[in-house]
C-alpha positions in Angstrom: 3.6 -13.3 9.3 0.8 -11.8 10.2 0.3 -7.7 8.7 1.6 -5.3 9.9 -1.4 -2.3 9.9 -2.4 1.1 10.9 -6.1 1.5 12.7 -7.8 4.2 13.8 -10.0 4.5 16.7 -13.2 5.9 14.7 -16.4 4.5 16.3 -18.3 6.2 13.7 -17.1 3.7 11.1 -18.5 0.9 12.9 -21.9 2.5 13.6 -22.4 3.5 10.4 -21.1 -0.1 8.8 -24.3 -1.7 11.2 -26.4 0.7 9.8 -25.7 1.7 6.6 -23.9 1.5 3.5 -22.5 3.4 0.4 -25.6 4.2 -1.2 -27.0 5.2 1.5 -24.3 7.5 3.0 -21.9 8.4 0.0 -19.8 10.8 1.2 -19.3 8.6 4.3 -17.7 6.0 1.9 -16.1 8.7 0.1 -14.5 10.1 3.6 -13.2 7.0 4.8 -11.8 6.0 1.3 -9.9 9.0 1.0 -8.5 8.7 4.4 -7.4 5.3 4.0 -5.4 6.7 0.8 -3.9 9.7 3.1 -3.3 7.5 5.7 -1.5 5.1 2.7 1.0 7.9 1.5 1.6 9.3 4.3 3.0 5.7 5.8 4.7 5.8 2.6 6.6 9.2 2.3 7.8 8.3 6.5 9.3 5.0 5.5 10.9 7.3 2.2 12.1 9.7 5.1 13.4 7.2 7.4 16.7 5.7 8.2 16.5 2.4 6.8 18.8 0.8 4.5 17.6 1.0 0.7 17.3 -2.8 0.5 14.6 -3.1 3.6 13.4 0.2 2.6 12.1 -0.3 -1.0 10.1 -3.5 -0.4 8.5 -2.1 2.7 7.0 1.0 0.5 6.2 -1.5 -1.9 4.1 -3.7 0.7 1.7 -1.1 1.9 -2.1 -1.6 0.6 -5.7 -1.2 1.8 -8.0 -3.4 2.6 -11.9 -2.9 2.0 -14.5 -4.3 3.4 -18.2 -3.5 5.2 -19.4 -2.5 1.9 -16.3 -0.1 1.4 -17.3 1.8 5.0 -14.3 0.4 6.6 -10.7 -0.1 5.6 -7.4 -0.7 6.9 -4.1 -0.3 5.7 -1.6 -3.0 5.6 2.2 -4.1 5.4 3.3 -7.9 4.7 6.6 -7.5 4.5 8.2 -9.7 6.5 10.3 -7.0 8.2 8.2 -4.7 9.2 7.2 -5.6 12.8 11.5 -5.6 13.3 11.6 -1.9 11.9 8.6 -0.7 13.4 9.0 -2.3 17.1 12.8 -3.2 16.7 15.1 -6.2 18.1 16.5 -7.7 20.9 20.4 -8.7 20.3 20.9 -11.8 17.6 23.5 -13.9 18.2 24.0 -15.3 14.3 26.2 -18.4 15.8 23.4 -19.7 16.2 23.3 -21.3 12.8 25.9 -23.6 13.9 23.4 -25.8 15.4 21.4 -26.1 12.3 23.6 -26.1 9.4 25.3 -29.1 7.6 28.0 -27.3 5.9 30.2 -26.9 9.0 33.1 -27.9 9.5 35.3 -28.2 13.0 38.7 -26.7 13.6 41.3 -29.3 14.6 40.6 -28.9 18.5 36.3 -29.5 17.6 34.8 -26.2 16.7 31.9 -25.6 14.4 33.0 -23.4 12.0 31.1 -21.3 8.8 32.7 -20.0 5.7 30.3 -17.0 5.4 30.8 -15.0 1.7 29.6 -11.7 1.7 28.5 -9.8 -1.4 29.6 -6.2 -1.9 27.4 -4.3 -4.5 29.6 -2.0 -7.3 29.0 2.1 -6.4 25.1 2.9 -7.2 24.2 -0.5 -6.8 22.6 -1.3 -3.7 19.3 -3.7 -4.4 21.1 -6.7 -2.6 23.8 -5.2 -0.5 25.5 -1.8 0.2 27.5 -0.6 -2.1 31.6 -0.6 -1.6 33.2 2.9 -2.0 34.4 4.1 -5.4 38.0 4.0 -4.0 37.9 0.2 -3.1 35.6 -1.0 -6.8 38.7 1.2 -8.5 41.5 -1.2 -6.6 39.0 -4.5 -6.6 37.8 -3.9 -10.5 41.4 -4.5 -11.8 42.3 -7.6 -10.0 42.2 -10.9 -12.0 39.4 -12.8 -11.2 38.6 -15.8 -9.3 37.0 -18.9 -10.2 34.8 -21.9 -9.2 36.8 -24.9 -11.5 34.3 -27.5 -9.8 31.5 -28.7 -8.1 31.8 -32.3 -5.4 31.1 -32.9 -2.3 32.4 -33.3 1.6 31.8 -34.8 4.7 29.6 -32.4 6.7 31.3 -31.7 10.1 34.9 -32.0 8.2 38.0 -31.3 10.4 39.5 -28.8 8.5 43.5 -27.7 8.9 43.1 -23.6 8.4 46.7 -21.6 8.0 47.0 -18.3 7.0 49.2 -19.3 3.9 47.7 -21.6 2.1 43.9 -21.6 3.3 42.0 -24.5 4.5 42.7 -28.1 3.7 41.2 -31.4 5.3 43.2 -32.7 8.4 44.1 -36.7 7.6 43.1 -37.4 10.8 38.9 -37.1 10.6 36.0 -38.7 13.0 32.8 -38.8 12.4 29.9 -36.1 12.9 27.1 -36.5 10.7 25.0 -39.2 9.4 22.7 -39.5 6.7 19.6 -40.6 8.4 18.4 -43.2 4.9 21.7 -44.3 4.2 23.3 -44.2 7.5 26.8 -42.9 6.3 28.6 -40.0 6.3 25.9 -37.1 5.5 27.5 -35.3 2.3 27.6 -31.6 1.4 28.5 -29.6 -1.3 31.7 -28.3 -2.1 33.8 -26.1 -4.6 36.9 -26.2 -6.2 38.5 -22.8 -7.1 41.1 -20.9 -9.0 42.2 -17.6 -7.3 43.3 -15.1 -8.4 43.7 -11.3 -6.9 42.9 -10.2 -3.5 42.4 -6.8 -2.3 45.6 -6.1 0.5 45.6 -3.4 3.1 48.8 -1.9 2.2 46.4 -0.9 -1.3 43.7 -0.1 0.4 45.8 2.2 2.6 47.1 3.9 0.0 44.4 4.2 -1.9 43.3 6.5 1.1 40.2 4.2 2.4 39.3 4.4 6.2 39.5 1.9 8.4 36.8 0.5 8.8 36.6 0.3 5.3 39.6 -1.7 5.0 38.6 -4.2 7.8 35.4 -4.5 5.9 36.8 -5.1 2.6 40.5 -6.4 3.1 40.6 -10.1 1.2 37.7 -9.0 -1.1 38.1 -11.0 -4.2 36.3 -10.6 -7.5 34.6 -13.7 -8.2 34.1 -14.6 -12.1 30.4 -15.7 -12.2 29.5 -19.0 -14.4 26.5 -16.8 -16.1 30.0 -14.3 -17.6 28.6 -11.6 -14.7 31.4 -10.6 -11.9 30.8 -10.4 -8.0 32.3 -9.4 -5.6 32.9 -10.8 -2.1 34.7 -11.2 0.7 34.4 -14.9 2.9 34.9 -14.3 6.6 35.1 -17.4 9.3 32.2 -17.7 11.7 34.0 -19.6 14.6 32.0 -21.9 17.7 32.7 -19.7 20.6 33.7 -16.5 19.3 32.6 -13.3 20.7 31.4 -12.1 17.5 28.8 -12.5 15.3 26.2 -10.5 16.9 23.8 -8.1 16.0 23.1 -5.8 18.8 19.6 -4.8 20.1 18.2 -2.0 17.5 15.5 0.3 18.3 12.3 0.6 17.0 11.5 3.6 14.4 7.4 3.3 15.2 6.9 4.8 11.7 3.0 3.4 11.3 2.2 4.5 15.0 3.7 7.9 14.4 1.3 8.1 11.0 -1.5 7.2 13.0 -0.9 9.7 15.8 -0.1 12.2 13.4 -4.0 11.1 11.3 -6.4 9.9 14.2 -7.9 14.0 14.7 -7.7 14.5 11.1 -9.8 11.4 9.6 -12.4 12.2 12.9 -13.1 15.3 11.9 -13.3 14.4 8.2 -15.8 11.4 8.9 -18.1 13.6 11.1 -18.2 16.4 8.7 -19.0 13.8 6.2 -21.5 12.7 8.7 -23.1 16.4 9.2 -23.5 16.7 5.7 -25.0 13.6 4.7 -27.5 14.4 7.7 -28.2 18.3 6.5 -26.4 19.4 9.4 -23.8 21.7 7.7 
C-alpha cells in the first residue's frame, strides 16, 4: 500500500534544492527541518484528538515519520499505516459476507446456504489494544462464569452440512453432499475443527438484572469465558454469518481528513518561515 503523506506547496524549496545545499544556505535547511517537525507534531496531535478507536489511533500515531532528501533541503511527512487512507478519505459500505466466497471454513445449512461462525473477542475493562472493552457491569457477571475450554482438535470437511438447533448447537447432518476437493489429493478438502467443553454463558436475564443497556444486552448475550492453553482467559461471543442475510454490512464512513486539515493550517505558516529564512540568508532582514 502506498504511503499516506502531507506535502506542502512550497515552490521555494524546490528552487533552493536545485541551486543550493545546506552548506550554502544553512538557515533554509534548518527552516525545512523545523517545518517538517512541526507538521509531524501537529499531525500526531490531530490524530490523538480525533474520534478514532484507540486500537487504530495509536498505530496511526506511531506510523508518522519524516523523510528528508535533496541534501536535507526537502522533507515529506508520511504514514505507512494500513488504515490511514480509510481514516483520512473514508470508506464505502462493505458487505463482510463476501468472505463466504473465499473461506474454506464455511459450513452449509440444510437448505444449502453457506455460513461461518465468527468468534468476537471482548476485552476486559481498561484494555482496548485489540478490541473494545466490555462495560464493568458485564465483566463482573462474565468473570464469575464457569470457563469453557477446547478439549481436542481434528478436521472436518469444508462446506459440511450442519444442523443448528437452539438447545444442542451445531452437529453434522447425516446427509452430506460434496462441497470442495483438495486439488492435490482429489479428496474432500478438510479444515481444522475444535471440540469444546462448554461452561457458562451470559444470559440476557442476568444482563437485564444488572441494569445493562439493551444495546449491550444484544452485544454480550451468549458470551463465554474461555480458558486458553496458555493459562489465560478470553471472553468471546460467537455470531453466525449466513449467506443471504441482510446483516454483516458495514455502512459507509466519512473521511476525517486529518492530514489535509493539518496541511491547510501549516501552509501559510511554513511559507512565511521559509521566506524569512531566505531573507536572512540573503541579508535582507
